[in-house]
Structure formats: C-alpha cells, structure tokens
C-alpha positions in Angstrom: 12.8 -19.4 254.1 14.5 -22.0 252.0 16.7 -24.7 253.7 18.9 -25.0 250.5 18.6 -27.3 247.6 16.3 -30.4 247.9 17.3 -34.0 247.2 16.7 -33.8 243.4 18.5 -30.5 243.1 21.5 -31.9 244.9 21.7 -35.0 242.7 21.5 -32.7 239.6 24.2 -30.3 240.9 26.6 -33.1 241.8 26.2 -34.7 238.4 26.8 -31.3 236.6 29.8 -30.5 238.9 32.0 -32.6 236.7 31.4 -30.0 233.8 29.6 -32.5 231.6 26.1 -32.7 230.1 23.9 -35.1 231.8 20.5 -36.6 230.8 18.0 -36.3 233.6 17.1 -39.9 233.3 20.8 -40.8 234.1 20.3 -39.1 237.5 17.4 -41.3 238.4 17.7 -44.7 240.1 16.8 -47.8 238.2 13.1 -48.5 238.1 12.2 -44.9 238.7 8.5 -43.8 238.7 6.8 -41.1 236.6 6.3 -39.0 239.8 10.1 -39.1 240.4 10.9 -38.2 236.9 8.4 -35.2 237.1 10.0 -34.1 240.4 13.5 -34.2 238.8 12.3 -32.2 235.9 10.8 -29.6 238.3 14.1 -29.4 240.3 16.1 -29.0 237.1 13.8 -26.2 235.8 14.2 -24.4 239.1 17.9 -24.7 239.0 18.0 -23.5 235.4 15.8 -20.5 236.2 18.2 -19.6 239.0 21.1 -19.8 236.5 22.8 -22.7 238.3 22.5 -25.2 235.3 21.9 -25.0 231.6 18.7 -26.7 230.4 18.2 -28.2 226.9 15.0 -30.1 225.8 15.6 -32.2 222.7 13.0 -34.1 220.7 15.0 -36.6 218.7 13.0 -39.7 218.6 12.0 -39.4 222.2 11.8 -36.4 224.4 15.1 -35.9 226.2 16.1 -33.3 228.8 19.7 -32.5 229.2 21.3 -30.3 231.9 24.8 -29.0 232.0 27.0 -26.3 233.3 25.5 -22.8 232.9 26.6 -20.8 229.9 27.9 -23.7 227.9 26.2 -23.7 224.5 22.7 -22.6 223.7 19.4 -24.4 223.1 19.3 -26.1 219.9 22.9 -27.3 220.0 23.8 -30.8 220.9 25.9 -31.0 224.0 29.5 -32.1 223.8 29.7 -35.9 223.8 26.0 -36.4 222.7 26.9 -39.3 220.3 29.5 -40.8 222.7 26.8 -42.3 225.0 25.1 -44.2 222.2 
C-alpha cells in the first residue's frame, strides 16, 4: 500500500500548483547528481501516467523535460512562457 507521493513527486506537485510549466532541472537542488535527475524523471513520469501533471519532452539543442498542469496544451507545443526564461 502506498504512503502517498514521495519526496520528488511532492516537489514536482508543489512547483506545478502555481499553474505554470516547470523544467525538471529547476526543481532539483544546485549541484544535483545524475541519479537525482533520473529519480526526478521517474517521479514525473509516474505523476504524468496518473494524470496529475502534463509531461512534455523537448529536444531543442539539449534534451529538456517540462511538466505542467494536466490538460494544458499537447505534446509538441511549447509551454506558455517558454522564451521568457531565457
């Protein structure tokens, strides 16, 4: 029996609660490890499969994974504010 969302899932959900799109890398602490990034991707994919977040995977120069509110946009569209963070 599950005890609820894990640490990474809670971080993703709190970031997405604001109704904005979030790069997964922005959820990680400074100096993160590859294993932390992989764990965060697994957590985001689990939330996306459950319908709690939207999941978008971009390859625009470098691979980028973006999560946001479910049902906002579709894969292949850039999320709102994509260019604002540059």
